[in-house]
C-alpha positions in Angstrom: -79.8 -27.6 -7.1 -78.8 -25.4 -10.0 -80.8 -22.3 -11.0 -80.6 -19.7 -13.7 -80.2 -16.1 -12.7 -80.1 -13.0 -15.0 -78.3 -9.8 -14.2 -75.3 -7.5 -14.7 -71.9 -9.0 -14.0 -69.4 -6.6 -12.4 -65.8 -6.8 -11.2 -64.9 -5.0 -8.0 -61.5 -4.5 -6.4 -61.6 -5.1 -2.7 -59.1 -4.6 0.1 -57.3 -1.8 -1.9 -53.8 -1.0 -0.7 -53.3 -4.2 1.3 -51.7 -7.5 0.6 -55.2 -8.9 0.2 -56.1 -6.6 -2.7 -58.0 -8.6 -5.3 -60.7 -8.4 -8.0 -64.0 -10.2 -7.3 -66.9 -10.9 -9.7 -70.5 -10.1 -8.6 -73.8 -10.6 -10.3 -76.3 -7.9 -9.7 -79.5 -9.9 -10.3 -82.6 -8.5 -11.8 -84.4 -9.1 -8.4 -81.9 -6.7 -6.7 -80.0 -9.5 -5.1 -76.2 -9.4 -5.2 -74.2 -12.6 -5.6 -70.5 -13.2 -5.3 -69.4 -15.5 -8.1 -66.9 -18.2 -8.0 -66.1 -21.4 -9.9 -65.8 -24.5 -7.8 -62.2 -25.6 -7.5 -61.0 -22.0 -8.2 -60.4 -19.0 -5.9 -63.0 -16.3 -6.2 -60.1 -13.7 -6.0 -58.7 -12.6 -9.4 -60.4 -15.2 -11.5 -59.8 -14.0 -15.0 -62.6 -16.2 -16.3 -65.2 -13.5 -15.4 -63.3 -10.6 -17.0 -64.7 -11.1 -20.4 -68.2 -10.8 -19.0 -67.6 -7.6 -17.0 -70.3 -5.0 -17.4 -72.5 -7.3 -19.5 -76.0 -8.6 -18.9 -75.6 -12.3 -18.5 -77.5 -15.5 -17.5 -75.6 -17.5 -14.9 -76.4 -21.1 -14.2 -75.2 -22.4 -10.8 -75.9 -23.2 -7.3 -76.8 -20.6 -4.7 -74.9 -21.0 -1.4 -75.0 -19.5 2.0 -73.4 -16.1 2.4 -74.6 -14.8 -1.0 -72.2 -16.9 -3.0 -73.1 -18.4 -6.4 -71.1 -21.5 -7.6 -71.1 -20.9 -11.4 -71.5 -23.8 -13.8 -72.0 -21.6 -17.0 -72.5 -18.1 -18.2 -74.1 -16.8 -21.3 -74.3 -13.2 -22.6 -77.9 -11.9 -22.8 -79.0 -9.7 -25.7 -79.6 -6.3 -24.4 -83.1 -4.8 -24.5 -81.8 -1.8 -26.5 -80.4 -4.1 -29.2 -83.7 -6.0 -29.3 -85.7 -2.8 -29.8 -83.4 -1.7 -32.6 -83.7 -5.0 -34.4 -87.5 -4.9 -34.2 -87.5 -1.4 -35.6 -85.6 -2.6 -38.7 -88.0 -5.4 -39.4 -90.7 -4.9 -42.1 -94.3 -5.2 -41.0 -96.3 -7.3 -43.4 
């Protein structure tokens, strides 16, 4: 079953200094849960797909799996709260 989860997507390097050193994508969800992201059929290590979303607030659609993994179907960038506040300030009140 797929679900939508909002949060901050981060990339972390793990196993530094070893043959297994790699970058992994995580979603820090708004409910304080941390999910390790992967795309089915791809390795979760060094998947460049997630790089363009690093440090952005996103909505991830996918399936939650055991062990804190999230099988990603799609990602969309969410407008930040600060941008939304700025836009509303600029609007005229009728």
